[in-house]
C-alpha positions in Angstrom: 260.6 163.3 259.7 259.5 160.9 257.3 256.2 163.1 257.3 255.9 165.0 253.8 255.3 168.3 255.1 252.7 169.2 252.6 248.4 169.6 253.0 246.8 166.4 251.0 242.9 166.1 251.9 242.2 162.4 251.1 238.2 163.0 252.4 236.4 165.4 253.8 237.2 166.9 257.6 236.6 165.0 259.7 236.4 161.9 257.3 235.2 158.6 258.1 236.9 156.6 260.6 236.8 159.9 262.7 233.5 160.3 262.9 233.7 156.5 264.2 235.9 157.2 266.7 234.5 160.8 267.6 230.9 157.9 268.4 233.3 155.8 270.6 234.1 159.1 272.7 230.8 160.0 272.9 230.0 157.0 274.4 232.5 156.1 276.6 234.1 160.1 277.4 232.2 162.8 279.4 230.3 164.8 277.6 232.7 167.7 279.7 235.3 167.0 277.6 235.0 169.1 274.0 236.7 168.2 271.4 237.3 171.8 268.6 238.1 169.6 265.8 237.3 165.8 265.2 239.9 164.7 263.6 241.8 161.5 265.4 245.5 161.8 264.8 247.7 159.0 264.5 251.1 160.7 263.3 252.2 164.1 263.2 256.0 165.7 262.5 257.2 169.1 261.8 253.9 171.5 260.7 251.9 168.6 259.6 248.8 166.0 261.9 248.2 162.7 259.8 244.5 162.1 260.3 243.4 158.2 260.6 242.0 158.8 257.0 244.8 159.6 255.9 244.1 163.2 255.6 247.3 165.8 256.2 246.6 168.4 258.1 248.5 171.8 258.5 249.2 172.7 262.1 248.4 176.5 263.6 248.0 175.1 266.7 251.0 173.1 268.5 248.4 171.2 270.9 248.3 174.9 272.5 251.2 175.9 272.4 253.4 172.7 273.3 255.1 171.5 271.1 257.2 173.8 269.8 259.6 172.0 269.0 257.4 169.8 266.8 255.8 166.4 267.4 258.3 164.0 267.9 261.0 165.8 267.8 263.9 163.4 267.4 266.2 164.7 270.2 263.0 164.5 272.2 262.2 160.7 271.3 265.4 159.9 271.8 266.2 160.5 275.3 262.5 159.3 276.1 262.9 156.0 274.8 266.4 156.0 276.5 264.8 156.9 279.5 262.2 154.8 279.6 264.2 151.8 278.9 265.9 152.9 282.2 263.3 153.4 284.4 259.9 155.7 284.0 259.2 156.3 287.3 260.9 156.2 290.8 258.9 159.4 293.2 261.4 162.5 293.3 260.2 162.8 297.1 260.9 158.9 297.6 264.1 157.7 295.4 265.3 161.1 293.8 266.8 160.8 290.3 269.5 163.4 287.8 267.2 164.3 285.4 265.1 166.4 287.9 268.0 168.5 288.7 269.4 168.5 285.3 265.9 170.6 284.3 266.4 172.4 287.4 269.2 173.7 286.9 268.4 174.6 282.7 265.6 176.8 284.4 268.2 178.5 286.5 270.4 179.6 283.4 267.7 179.8 281.2 265.0 182.0 283.4 265.4 185.7 283.4 267.8 187.2 286.2 271.2 186.4 287.1 270.1 185.7 291.1 270.4 182.5 293.0 267.4 180.2 292.1 265.7 177.4 292.9 262.6 175.3 290.3 260.2 172.6 292.0 258.3 170.7 289.4 255.3 169.7 288.8 252.5 167.8 286.0 250.5 171.0 284.3 250.9 174.5 283.9 247.5 174.8 286.4 249.2 172.9 289.2 252.5 175.4 288.8 251.1 178.7 289.3 248.7 177.0 291.8 252.0 175.9 294.1 253.8 179.8 292.9 250.7 180.4 295.0 251.4 178.8 297.9 254.6 179.8 297.6 254.0 183.6 297.7 251.6 183.0 300.8 254.3 181.1 303.0 257.0 183.3 302.5 254.9 186.6 303.0 252.9 185.8 305.6 250.1 186.9 303.2 247.2 185.9 302.0 245.1 188.1 299.2 246.0 187.7 295.4 246.1 189.9 292.5 245.6 189.0 289.2 243.9 190.4 285.7 241.0 191.1 283.3 241.1 188.6 281.1 243.4 186.3 282.6 243.5 182.6 281.9 245.9 180.2 284.3 243.9 177.2 284.9 240.9 174.7 286.1 241.6 173.6 289.3 239.8 175.4 292.1 242.4 178.2 292.6 243.3 178.5 289.2 239.5 179.3 288.5 239.7 181.8 290.8 242.3 183.3 289.1 240.7 182.8 285.8 238.8 185.5 284.5 236.6 183.6 282.1 233.3 181.8 283.3 232.1 180.1 280.9 233.2 177.5 279.8 235.9 177.7 282.4 234.6 178.6 285.3 230.5 178.7 285.3 228.9 175.7 287.7 232.0 175.1 289.8 232.1 177.4 292.6 232.4 178.2 295.4 236.2 179.1 294.6 239.1 179.9 296.6 238.8 183.4 298.4 241.2 186.1 299.4 241.3 186.1 294.8 241.1 190.0 293.7 241.2 191.2 290.4 242.5 194.8 288.4 242.2 195.4 284.7 244.1 194.5 282.4 245.9 197.2 280.1 244.2 196.1 276.6 244.8 199.0 274.3 242.4 198.5 271.7 239.9 198.0 274.3 241.0 201.0 276.6 238.3 203.5 277.2 240.7 206.1 277.4 242.4 204.5 274.2 245.9 203.1 273.5 247.7 205.9 274.2 246.8 206.6 277.4 246.7 202.7 278.3 250.0 202.1 279.8 249.4 204.6 282.4 246.3 204.4 282.9 245.9 200.7 283.5 249.1 200.9 285.7 247.2 203.5 287.9 244.1 201.0 288.0 246.1 198.4 289.1 247.5 200.4 291.6 244.1 201.3 292.7 243.0 198.7 293.1 245.2 197.0 294.9 245.9 200.2 297.2 241.7 200.6 298.0 240.5 197.1 297.6 243.1 195.1 299.1 245.6 197.1 301.3 249.1 196.2 299.8 250.2 195.2 303.2 247.7 192.5 302.6 248.5 190.9 299.1 250.9 188.4 298.8 251.5 187.9 294.7 250.5 189.4 291.6 249.7 186.9 289.1 250.1 188.2 285.5 250.9 187.1 282.0 253.7 189.5 279.7 251.6 188.7 277.3 247.2 187.2 277.3 247.1 183.7 276.6 243.1 182.5 276.7 242.3 186.1 277.2 243.0 186.9 273.4 247.1 187.4 273.3 246.5 190.5 274.6 250.0 193.0 274.7 250.4 195.3 277.1 251.9 198.6 275.8 255.8 199.1 276.9 256.5 200.0 279.9 253.1 199.0 281.9 254.8 195.0 282.7 257.9 197.2 283.9 256.0 199.4 286.7 253.3 196.6 287.5 257.2 194.8 288.6 258.5 198.1 290.5 255.2 198.8 292.7 255.6 195.0 293.4 258.6 195.6 294.7 258.2 198.5 296.6 255.3 196.8 298.6 256.8 193.7 299.4 254.6 192.0 297.2 255.8 188.8 295.4 255.3 189.2 291.0 254.5 185.7 289.4 255.1 185.6 285.9 252.9 183.2 283.8 254.6 181.9 281.0 253.5 178.8 280.6 252.1 179.5 276.9 255.0 182.5 276.2 257.9 180.0 277.3 260.6 178.5 275.6 261.0 180.8 272.2 257.4 181.2 271.5 257.2 184.8 271.3 260.9 185.4 269.6 262.7 185.3 273.3 263.2 182.5 276.2 260.8 184.6 277.9 258.4 187.1 277.1 259.3 189.3 280.1 262.9 188.9 278.7 261.7 191.4 276.1 260.4 194.3 278.9 263.7 193.5 280.6 261.7 192.4 283.6 262.5 190.0 286.3 260.0 188.4 288.2 260.5 186.9 291.2 258.8 183.7 290.3 257.7 182.2 287.3 255.7 179.7 286.2 256.7 177.3 282.9 255.1 174.3 281.4 253.5 173.8 277.2 256.8 173.9 275.3 259.0 172.6 278.1 258.7 169.2 277.2 258.2 168.7 273.8 255.1 167.2 274.0 255.2 165.3 277.8 253.3 166.6 280.5 255.8 168.5 282.7 255.8 172.4 284.8 257.7 173.7 287.3 258.0 177.1 289.4 261.0 178.6 289.0 262.1 181.4 291.4 264.5 183.3 293.8 265.8 181.0 296.3 264.5 183.0 299.5 261.2 182.8 298.0 261.4 179.3 296.7 262.8 178.0 300.4 260.5 179.2 302.9 258.2 176.2 302.7 259.1 173.8 305.2 260.6 170.8 303.8 257.4 168.4 302.1 255.4 171.3 301.4 256.1 170.8 298.2 255.4 168.1 295.5 253.4 165.8 293.7 253.6 162.0 293.3 254.5 162.6 289.9 255.9 165.6 289.2 259.7 166.1 287.4 258.4 162.4 286.0 261.6 160.9 284.9 260.6 160.3 281.4 259.3 164.1 280.8 262.3 165.6 282.3 264.2 163.7 279.5 261.6 165.4 277.1 262.4 168.2 278.7 266.2 168.3 277.7 265.4 166.8 274.3 263.6 169.7 274.0 265.6 172.5 275.4 268.4 171.1 273.4 266.7 171.3 270.1 266.0 174.7 271.1 268.9 176.1 271.5 270.5 173.9 268.9 267.9 174.7 266.1 268.0 178.5 267.6 264.6 178.3 268.1 263.9 182.1 269.3 265.4 183.3 265.8 263.1 181.4 264.0 259.8 182.2 266.0 261.0 185.7 265.0 261.2 185.1 261.1 257.9 183.4 261.5 256.2 186.9 262.9 257.6 188.7 259.7 256.2 186.2 257.7 252.5 185.9 259.4 252.1 189.6 259.9 252.9 190.3 256.1 250.1 188.4 255.3 248.2 188.7 258.4 248.0 192.9 257.7 247.3 192.7 254.4 244.1 190.5 255.0 243.2 193.4 257.3 243.4 196.4 255.1 241.1 194.3 253.3 238.7 194.0 255.7 238.0 196.3 258.3 235.9 193.4 260.9 239.8 192.4 261.8 240.7 195.5 264.2 244.0 194.2 265.2 246.6 192.4 264.8 249.0 191.5 267.4 251.2 189.2 269.7 255.1 188.4 269.3 257.3 186.1 267.4 254.9 182.9 267.0 252.6 183.4 269.1 250.0 185.8 267.2 246.3 186.8 267.1 243.9 188.6 265.1 240.9 190.2 267.3 237.7 189.9 264.6 235.1 193.0 265.3 231.5 194.3 263.2 233.4 196.4 261.3 235.7 198.9 261.2 235.7 202.0 264.0 232.6 199.2 266.1 234.6 196.8 268.7 231.3 195.1 269.2 233.3 192.0 269.6 232.2 189.2 266.4 232.2 185.5 267.6 230.0 184.5 264.6 232.1 185.7 261.8 235.2 184.0 263.9 233.3 180.9 264.2 232.4 180.7 260.7 236.1 181.2 259.9 237.4 178.7 262.0 235.4 176.0 260.8 235.7 176.7 257.0 239.9 176.6 257.9 238.9 172.7 259.6 237.1 171.8 256.6 239.7 172.4 254.3 242.6 170.6 256.9 243.9 173.7 259.1 243.7 173.2 262.4 243.3 176.5 263.7 242.5 177.7 267.3 240.2 180.8 268.8 240.4 182.6 271.9 239.3 185.5 273.5 237.1 186.4 276.5 234.4 187.4 273.8 235.3 184.3 271.3 236.4 186.8 269.1 240.3 186.3 268.4 242.5 183.6 265.9 245.3 182.5 268.3 248.3 181.4 265.8 250.5 179.0 267.2 252.5 177.5 264.6 255.4 174.3 265.3 258.6 176.8 265.1 259.5 173.7 262.5 257.2 174.2 260.5 258.7 175.2 256.9 257.7 178.7 255.7 256.1 177.0 252.5 253.5 175.0 254.7 252.7 178.3 256.6 252.3 180.1 253.8 249.6 177.2 252.4 247.7 177.6 255.8 247.6 181.5 255.5 246.2 181.2 251.9 243.7 179.2 253.3 242.8 181.7 256.0 242.3 184.1 253.4 239.7 181.9 251.1 237.5 181.3 254.5 237.9 185.6 255.1 236.4 185.6 251.0 234.1 182.9 251.5 232.7 184.3 254.5 233.3 188.1 254.6 233.1 188.7 250.6 
C-alpha cells in the first residue's frame, strides 16, 4: 500500500476539481442517481480515499460494505490483473471456466452447515435475492414470500416488493410483484412491549402473520437479514432467528438468509448466521465477497438448488471470470489476515468510544451491531424515541466537511452506520471517531 494512512485536507470538501466533475455529473447522469458526498475519488487503499483535489478522506463506509478487504487489496489486484490478461468473458453458460467452480467450492466450504451445497453466481445482491426466491418457489411449488418490516433487499421489481422502505427505494415505481407479505421485525429498541419481551412477542407476531394472513402451507420462503442493513443495523434479540428457522423447518418453508451486507467477516464471523448457530436453507451473498468487483451468489442445500430446471438460472455476466478471480483473492485475504478477528477488534475499539459518546448525549438512544458493522440511533432525547433525522443529517454533513466518509441509514433516516474497511489501521479509526465527537459537539453542544 503506497497511500499514507492519514487524513489530509488540501481544499474544502468537495474541492474545486470535484465541484467541476459534479457539474458534469448533473449534465450527463440521471438525476435519479444520487450522490452522498460529491468528492470524486481517484485512488484508495487501507482506510483512505484520495480525491481529485488531493484530499485524503477517512473511509467509514467501504462503499457500503463492499471493500471489506480494503480498496485495491494486493491479492485481489494480482488475481484480477492475471485473469484480465488471459480472458475477460466467455459466459459460463456457453463455455465455462474453472474460476466459477472455485468460487462455488469456496462458498460450499465457508457458508453455514455441513450439508451438500450448490451455488449459482450473479452480478448484484438484488439479483441474488430475486433468484433465491425463484429457487424456493421451484423447490416448494408454493408462491408466497414473507419478509420483515425495516428490511432492504434490492431495487428490482421483486426485491422492491420485499423492501420495506418507500422513499427513495419504491416511491413511484409500482405496481410490485404480488404474493409478498410483511411481518413485524424484532426491533428491541422500538418493540411496543419493551426489549425484554421482544424475542418472544416478535416471534409470535411473525408466526401469527404467516398463519392468519397467508397460511403456512402457501409460503415458499421467508427472507430475513440476520442483522438488518439499510433498515438501521437492527440486531434481533438472541433466540429470535433460531425460532424463525425452526418454524420454517416445521412447515416446509425455505429460509433465505440475506447476508449481502453481513457476510464475509463483516460481523466478526464469516456469516452473521454463525453467531446464532442458524443454518439457512439458502444464503445470498455479494458486497464484500469480491473486493469491489460485481459478484453475487445464492448458495444452499443441494436438493433445493437442484430443483430448478436446466437453464432456469443464469445470466450473461453472472460469475464473470475477472469477478471470480477478485473473489478468490478477497477470500484468500480474509483467511490469511484473519479478518474475522480484525472485525471483532474494530468492534471493541468503536464500542468503547461510541458508548462514551452515548453517555454524554441523550440523543443517542442506542449503540448496536456486531463486529465492524455498528450503528448508533439518534432520537429527540433521553426517554423520547422520536426519530431525529435532522440532527443525523447535520452531523453527517459536518463529518463530510472534515474529510470523514460516513453513511446514514434507517427507516426514519436517523441512524449512523459504520462499515470501515477491515484493513484500516487503528490510528485512522481513532481519528475518525475524534471527528464524530467534534461533529456531535458542534451540533448537540
